[in-house]
Backbone as numpy.savetxt, mean C-alpha at the origin, in Angstrom:
# Nx Ny Nz CAx CAy CAz Cx Cy Cz
-32.96 11.54 -14.69 -32.09 10.49 -14.22 -32.91 9.22 -14.01
-32.34 8.10 -14.33 -33.05 6.83 -14.20 -33.19 6.42 -12.74
-34.33 5.82 -12.43 -34.60 5.32 -11.09 -34.72 3.81 -11.13
-34.37 3.14 -10.03 -34.51 1.69 -10.02 -35.97 1.28 -10.07
-36.23 0.21 -10.80 -37.60 -0.27 -10.95 -38.05 -1.08 -9.74
-37.10 -1.82 -9.15 -37.43 -2.68 -8.01 -36.45 -2.42 -6.88
-36.89 -2.75 -5.67 -36.03 -2.62 -4.49 -34.96 -3.70 -4.53
-33.71 -3.30 -4.24 -32.61 -4.27 -4.20 -32.69 -5.03 -2.88
-32.64 -6.35 -2.96 -32.77 -7.18 -1.76 -31.55 -7.02 -0.85
-31.72 -7.41 0.42 -30.63 -7.31 1.39 -29.47 -8.21 1.00
-29.79 -9.40 0.51 -28.71 -10.33 0.16 -27.89 -9.81 -1.02
-28.54 -9.20 -1.99 -27.82 -8.65 -3.14 -26.95 -7.47 -2.71
-27.47 -6.62 -1.83 -26.72 -5.48 -1.34 -25.52 -5.94 -0.51
-25.74 -6.90 0.36 -24.66 -7.39 1.22 -23.62 -8.17 0.44
-24.05 -8.88 -0.60 -23.10 -9.61 -1.44 -22.19 -8.63 -2.18
-22.76 -7.52 -2.63 -21.96 -6.50 -3.31 -21.00 -5.83 -2.34
-21.46 -5.52 -1.13 -20.63 -4.82 -0.15 -19.58 -5.71 0.49
-19.70 -7.02 0.33 -18.73 -7.94 0.90 -17.36 -7.76 0.27
-17.29 -7.24 -0.94 -16.02 -7.04 -1.64 -15.42 -5.66 -1.39
-16.08 -4.81 -0.63 -15.58 -3.46 -0.36 -14.83 -3.42 0.95
-13.80 -4.23 1.08 -13.04 -4.29 2.32 -11.65 -3.70 2.10
-11.05 -3.25 3.15 -9.71 -2.67 3.10 -8.71 -3.82 3.25
-7.75 -3.88 2.35 -6.74 -4.93 2.40 -5.47 -4.40 3.05
-4.79 -5.27 3.77 -3.54 -4.91 4.42 -2.45 -4.88 3.36
-1.64 -3.80 3.30 -0.59 -3.74 2.28 0.49 -4.78 2.54
1.08 -5.29 1.47 2.15 -6.27 1.57 3.44 -5.53 1.94
3.93 -5.77 3.14 5.11 -5.07 3.64 6.26 -6.07 3.74
7.43 -5.66 3.24 8.62 -6.49 3.33 9.66 -5.78 4.18
10.74 -6.47 4.50 11.82 -5.91 5.29 12.93 -5.45 4.36
13.41 -4.23 4.54 14.52 -3.71 3.73 15.76 -4.54 4.01
16.45 -5.04 2.98 17.62 -5.88 3.22 18.80 -5.15 3.86
18.88 -3.83 3.69 20.04 -3.13 4.25 19.79 -2.58 5.65
18.61 -2.02 5.90 18.38 -1.41 7.22 17.29 -2.10 8.03
16.64 -3.11 7.46 15.61 -3.91 8.13 14.36 -3.10 8.50
14.12 -1.98 7.83 12.91 -1.19 8.07 11.78 -1.73 7.19
10.53 -1.64 7.64 9.42 -2.12 6.81 9.18 -1.19 5.61
9.15 -1.76 4.41 8.92 -0.99 3.18 7.96 -1.74 2.28
7.42 -1.07 1.29 6.58 -1.71 0.28 7.47 -2.34 -0.77
7.05 -3.47 -1.36 7.90 -4.11 -2.37 8.02 -3.26 -3.64
9.15 -3.34 -4.29 9.45 -2.62 -5.53 9.41 -1.11 -5.35
9.80 -0.63 -4.17 9.86 0.80 -3.88 11.20 1.10 -3.23
11.64 2.34 -3.32 12.86 2.78 -2.63 12.57 2.84 -1.14
13.52 2.37 -0.35 13.37 2.42 1.11 13.41 3.88 1.56
12.41 4.27 2.34 12.34 5.67 2.76 13.27 5.99 3.92
13.75 4.96 4.62 14.61 5.23 5.76 16.10 5.28 5.38
16.52 4.48 4.38 17.95 4.50 4.02 18.21 4.91 2.57
17.18 4.90 1.70 17.34 5.36 0.33 17.96 4.35 -0.61
17.84 3.05 -0.32 18.40 2.02 -1.20 17.29 1.29 -1.94
17.66 0.71 -3.09 16.76 -0.13 -3.87 17.58 -1.23 -4.51
17.20 -2.47 -4.27 17.90 -3.65 -4.78 19.38 -3.65 -4.43
19.69 -3.24 -3.21 21.05 -3.31 -2.71 21.97 -2.18 -3.12
21.49 -1.19 -3.85 22.37 -0.07 -4.21 21.75 1.25 -3.75
22.61 2.21 -3.44 22.18 3.51 -2.95 21.60 4.32 -4.11
20.34 4.71 -3.99 19.67 5.44 -5.06 19.75 6.94 -4.81
19.50 7.36 -3.58 19.61 8.78 -3.25 20.03 8.92 -1.79
20.60 10.08 -1.48 21.00 10.36 -0.10 19.87 11.11 0.58
19.62 10.74 1.81 18.60 11.42 2.59 19.18 12.67 3.23
18.35 13.65 3.52 18.82 14.92 4.06 19.43 14.76 5.45
18.84 13.89 6.28 19.38 13.74 7.63 20.74 13.03 7.60
20.96 12.12 6.65 22.26 11.47 6.52 23.30 12.42 5.91
22.88 13.29 5.01 23.80 14.24 4.37 24.28 15.29 5.38
23.46 15.61 6.38 23.82 16.61 7.37 24.86 16.09 8.35
24.93 14.76 8.51 25.87 14.18 9.47 27.30 14.21 8.98
C-alpha cells in the first residue's frame, strides 16, 4: 500500500475538514396539516402530496 511522502500540514488538513460539516435539512410546512415535512415528499402525518390524498394512514383508517 502506498504511503505519503510528506507530512500533511495543519492548514491543508483543516481546509479539507472545513467542508465536512452537517447541514440542516430544508424543512417546509405541509399545506394541509401544517406538520414539518421534507420538500417533494409525502407528508408522514396526513399522507398527502401536492394537495391530494396519496395513501391512508393506519391510525386514520382505524377511526
